[in-house]
C-alpha positions in Angstrom: 27.3 4.3 21.1 26.9 8.0 19.8 29.1 11.1 20.3 27.0 13.3 22.6 27.5 16.5 20.6 26.7 14.7 17.0 23.2 15.3 17.0 23.1 18.7 18.6 22.9 20.6 15.2 20.2 18.2 14.1 17.1 18.7 16.0 14.7 16.3 14.3 17.5 13.4 14.4 18.1 14.1 17.9 14.4 13.7 18.8 14.2 10.3 16.8 17.4 8.9 18.6 15.8 9.7 21.9 12.5 8.4 20.8 14.0 5.3 19.5 16.2 4.7 22.8 13.0 4.7 24.7 11.1 2.0 23.0 11.0 -1.1 25.3 13.2 -3.5 23.4 15.6 -1.3 22.2 16.1 0.0 25.7 16.3 -3.5 26.9 18.9 -4.2 24.3 20.9 -1.3 24.8 21.0 -2.1 28.6 22.3 -5.6 28.1 24.2 -5.5 25.1 28.1 -6.2 24.7 30.4 -3.6 24.1 32.0 -3.8 20.6 35.8 -3.0 19.7 35.8 -1.1 16.6 
């Protein structure tokens, strides 16, 4: 999971990140993925 403030200074990357999260297959994966310990 990315820090909420990490992309604030990078508008293009933030837009891309939001667009990718909305793709149907990506959204389904993110909704059902297991928590990984780092």
